[in-house]
C-alpha positions in Angstrom: 35.3 17.5 41.0 38.9 17.5 42.2 40.4 15.2 44.9 43.1 15.2 47.4 44.4 13.0 50.1 43.0 13.1 53.4 45.7 14.8 55.4 48.8 12.5 54.9 46.9 9.4 54.8 46.3 7.2 51.8 42.5 7.9 51.6 41.2 10.2 48.8 38.4 12.6 49.2 36.8 15.3 47.0 38.0 18.8 47.7 34.5 19.7 48.4 32.9 18.1 51.6 29.1 18.2 51.9 28.2 19.4 55.4 24.9 18.5 56.8 24.4 20.8 59.7 21.1 22.2 58.0 19.7 18.7 57.5 16.4 18.0 59.8 16.6 21.8 60.6 16.5 24.4 57.7 16.5 21.6 55.2 13.9 18.8 55.2 14.5 15.2 54.5 13.4 15.4 50.8 15.7 18.5 50.1 18.6 16.8 52.0 18.2 13.5 50.0 18.2 15.6 46.8 21.3 17.6 47.7 23.2 14.2 48.6 22.2 12.8 45.3 23.3 15.9 43.4 26.5 16.0 45.4 27.4 12.5 44.4 26.4 13.0 40.8 28.9 15.8 40.8 31.7 13.6 41.9 31.5 14.4 45.6 32.7 11.6 47.8 33.2 13.4 51.2 30.2 13.8 53.7 30.4 15.6 57.1 27.8 15.4 60.0 27.8 15.4 63.7 25.7 13.9 66.5 24.6 17.4 67.7 23.1 18.5 64.3 19.3 18.6 65.0 20.1 16.4 67.8 20.6 13.3 65.8 18.3 14.1 63.0 21.0 14.9 60.6 22.8 11.6 61.0 19.4 9.9 60.7 18.7 11.6 57.5 22.2 10.5 56.1 21.6 7.0 57.3 18.3 6.8 55.6 19.7 8.1 52.3 22.5 5.5 52.5 20.1 2.5 53.0 18.0 3.7 50.0 20.9 3.9 47.9 22.5 0.5 47.5 26.2 0.5 47.0 26.7 4.2 47.5 28.2 3.7 51.0 31.4 2.2 49.5 32.1 5.3 47.4 31.9 7.6 50.3 34.1 8.9 53.1 31.8 9.7 55.9 32.8 11.9 58.9 30.9 12.8 61.9 31.8 14.3 65.3 31.0 13.9 69.2 31.4 16.2 72.1 28.4 18.5 72.5 25.3 17.8 74.7 23.1 15.1 73.5 21.1 14.8 76.9 20.5 16.6 80.1 22.7 14.4 82.2 26.2 15.3 83.5 27.9 12.8 81.4 25.9 13.4 78.2 28.5 15.7 76.8 32.3 16.2 76.6 35.2 14.1 75.5 35.3 11.7 78.3 35.7 7.9 77.6 32.1 7.4 78.9 30.4 9.9 76.9 32.2 9.2 73.6 31.7 5.5 74.0 27.8 6.2 74.0 28.1 8.9 71.4 30.0 6.8 68.9 27.8 3.8 69.4 24.6 6.0 68.8 26.2 7.9 65.8 26.9 4.2 64.2 23.3 3.3 64.8 21.9 6.4 63.2 24.1 6.4 60.2 23.4 2.6 59.8 27.2 1.9 59.0 29.5 -0.6 60.6 32.4 2.0 60.7 32.9 5.7 60.6 35.6 6.8 58.4 36.5 10.0 60.2 35.6 10.5 63.8 36.4 13.9 65.2 36.5 15.6 68.6 33.9 18.4 67.9 35.7 20.9 70.2 38.3 21.0 73.1 36.9 19.7 76.3 38.8 21.6 79.3 37.3 19.0 81.8 38.8 15.8 80.2 42.5 15.2 79.9 43.2 14.9 76.2 45.1 11.7 76.9 41.7 9.9 77.9 40.2 11.2 74.7 43.0 10.0 72.5 43.3 6.5 74.1 39.4 6.0 73.5 39.9 7.0 69.8 42.7 4.4 69.6 40.6 1.8 71.2 37.8 2.6 68.8 40.2 2.3 65.7 41.4 -1.0 67.1 37.9 -2.2 67.6 37.1 -1.2 63.9 34.2 1.3 64.8 36.3 4.1 63.2 39.0 4.4 60.6 40.6 7.8 61.2 40.9 10.3 64.2 40.2 14.1 63.6 39.4 17.1 65.8 37.5 20.3 65.3 37.8 23.8 66.6 41.2 23.2 68.2 43.5 26.2 68.6 47.2 25.8 67.7 48.5 24.6 71.1 45.6 22.1 71.5 46.4 20.7 68.2 50.0 20.3 68.6 49.6 18.7 72.1 47.0 16.1 70.8 49.2 15.3 67.9 52.7 14.8 69.9 50.6 12.7 72.6 49.2 10.4 70.1 52.6 10.1 68.3 54.6 9.4 71.5 51.9 7.2 73.0 51.7 5.0 70.0 48.1 5.8 69.5 46.0 6.5 66.4 47.2 9.8 64.8 45.3 12.9 64.5 44.9 13.1 60.7 42.6 16.3 60.2 41.4 19.5 61.9 38.1 21.3 61.2 38.5 25.1 61.8 36.7 28.2 60.6 38.6 29.7 57.5 37.4 32.0 55.0 38.3 35.4 53.4 37.2 37.3 56.4 38.3 35.1 59.1 42.1 34.1 58.5 43.3 33.7 62.2 44.1 30.0 61.7 47.0 31.1 59.5 48.8 32.4 62.5 49.2 29.0 64.5 46.9 26.2 63.2 47.9 26.4 59.6 51.7 26.1 60.5 51.1 23.2 62.9 49.0 21.3 60.0 51.9 21.9 57.6 54.7 20.9 59.9 52.7 17.7 61.0 51.0 16.5 57.7 47.4 17.3 59.3 44.8 17.8 56.7 42.6 21.1 57.1 38.9 20.8 56.7 37.6 24.4 56.7 34.1 25.1 57.8 32.1 28.2 56.8 34.2 29.0 53.6 31.3 31.8 52.9 31.9 33.4 56.2 28.3 32.7 57.6 26.7 34.3 54.4 28.9 37.4 54.4 30.7 36.0 51.4 27.6 34.9 49.5 27.2 38.2 47.6 24.2 39.4 49.5 26.2 41.8 51.8 26.8 44.8 49.7 27.2 48.4 50.6 24.2 50.4 49.5 21.6 47.6 50.0 19.6 46.7 52.9 21.1 44.0 55.0 19.7 40.4 54.5 17.9 38.8 57.4 18.1 35.2 58.7 17.5 33.3 61.9 21.5 33.0 62.3 21.7 36.9 62.6 19.1 36.8 65.2 21.2 34.3 67.3 24.6 36.0 66.8 24.0 39.6 66.5 27.7 40.2 67.5 28.6 38.9 64.1 26.0 40.7 62.0 24.7 43.7 63.7 25.9 46.6 61.5 25.7 49.2 64.4 29.0 47.2 65.5 32.0 48.9 64.1 33.6 45.5 63.6 30.7 44.4 61.4 30.9 47.7 59.3 34.4 46.7 58.5 33.2 43.2 57.5 30.8 45.2 55.3 33.6 47.2 53.7 35.8 44.1 53.3 33.0 42.0 51.7 32.3 45.1 49.3 36.1 45.2 48.2 36.1 41.5 47.8 33.0 41.3 45.6 34.4 44.1 43.5 37.7 42.1 43.1 35.7 39.0 42.2 33.7 41.0 39.6 36.9 42.4 38.2 38.2 38.7 37.7 35.2 37.6 36.0 34.0 35.3 38.8 31.3 35.5 41.5 32.3 36.2 45.1 30.9 32.6 46.2 33.2 31.1 43.6 36.4 33.2 44.6 35.7 32.6 48.5 35.6 28.6 47.9 38.4 28.7 45.4 40.5 30.8 48.1 40.0 28.0 50.7 40.7 24.9 48.5 43.9 26.6 46.9 45.8 26.1 50.2 47.8 23.0 49.8 47.3 22.1 53.5 43.5 22.0 53.0 42.1 18.4 52.2 38.5 19.6 51.6 36.3 22.8 52.2 33.1 22.1 53.9 30.2 23.5 52.3 26.8 23.7 53.9 24.1 24.6 51.4 20.5 24.9 52.8 19.0 24.7 49.2 19.7 23.2 45.9 20.2 26.5 44.4 23.0 27.2 46.8 24.6 23.8 46.1 24.7 24.5 42.5 26.1 28.0 43.0 29.0 26.3 44.8 30.1 23.8 42.2 31.6 26.0 39.8 34.3 27.2 42.2 36.1 23.9 41.4 37.0 25.4 38.1 38.4 28.5 39.3 42.2 29.0 39.9 43.3 32.2 41.7 46.5 33.6 40.8 49.3 35.1 43.0 48.3 38.8 41.8 44.7 38.2 42.9 45.8 36.7 46.1 48.0 39.8 46.7 45.0 42.1 46.4 43.0 39.8 48.8 45.8 40.1 51.4 45.6 44.1 51.0 41.9 43.8 51.8 42.2 41.3 54.8 45.5 40.8 56.2 47.0 37.3 56.4 46.5 35.7 59.8 43.8 38.1 60.9 39.9 38.4 61.3 38.0 41.4 60.3 35.9 41.0 63.3 37.7 39.5 66.2 34.7 37.6 67.3 34.7 35.6 64.2 37.1 33.1 65.8 35.1 30.0 65.3 33.6 28.2 68.5 33.9 30.3 71.4 36.8 28.6 73.2 37.2 29.6 76.6 41.1 29.8 76.0 40.4 32.9 73.9 38.4 34.9 76.4 40.4 38.0 77.5 39.7 37.3 81.3 41.2 33.7 80.8 44.3 35.2 79.2 45.0 37.7 82.1 43.9 35.9 85.2 44.8 32.6 86.8 
């Protein structure tokens, strides 16, 4: 395992972060515990979850594993997130002080910990002033409930605004951002990455394998793989859509490049993400132990500049092959929102 600082803090994390979105859904409790054991055995120290993952079950599984492994908690940096609906009430979602206070306490209880190392706003909330959210985070840090503050799925201007308001308000700083980033979806290089480099924010990319497109299973001349995710998000997978045909072309070209380099496409995809100096850790989300084992060798892969130049020829820096692949469907990115008041 390799290790880096968490943003510009003094905390050290493994450059692979085990994401637990599949826990309690596609991965049962026994499989989840086995993955956690293997990850720690491999030197992993960084876990990421969220209250909304399987409506709290993911956090409960992680909490149960922590309780059954005495002493392991002190070796780990644990991150979770709040923002999305955890109930049907009007205040059961969002980044308001009212909702986050309940969400944080519920996450602490499910995880069975005294403090969460990195608590993150799961996405921008257009209904709540970001100042309200930042002051809640600062209060939670002062109360000892969380140690660091992060955000997820913020676009450039949202991240920069949050960073500056926290700084000039004397509040707990934003230390990380969680965006989608992979070989096929590089739009964060346009604005988010420059903000992070300038402000010392650590990047925690999710979906380094592009939602399965960079697993090596999507190849020209083969039958397209199937999954429940493809049924839910046809705009990202349906090959009758021209943008997805372009993704297939790009995935094929990248797979051939990896083969020429003597590595798997999975290894190249993860190595590409963690090579960036602003990246603190790449969030991997294996469903199975087999998938987890296939990710770990990426830690030993070093991509040289010549290979990266060829990657840029396949997918231009700062662009997404399919514009739909922009992470969470932020309303600020909708065309109507950009052209109408």
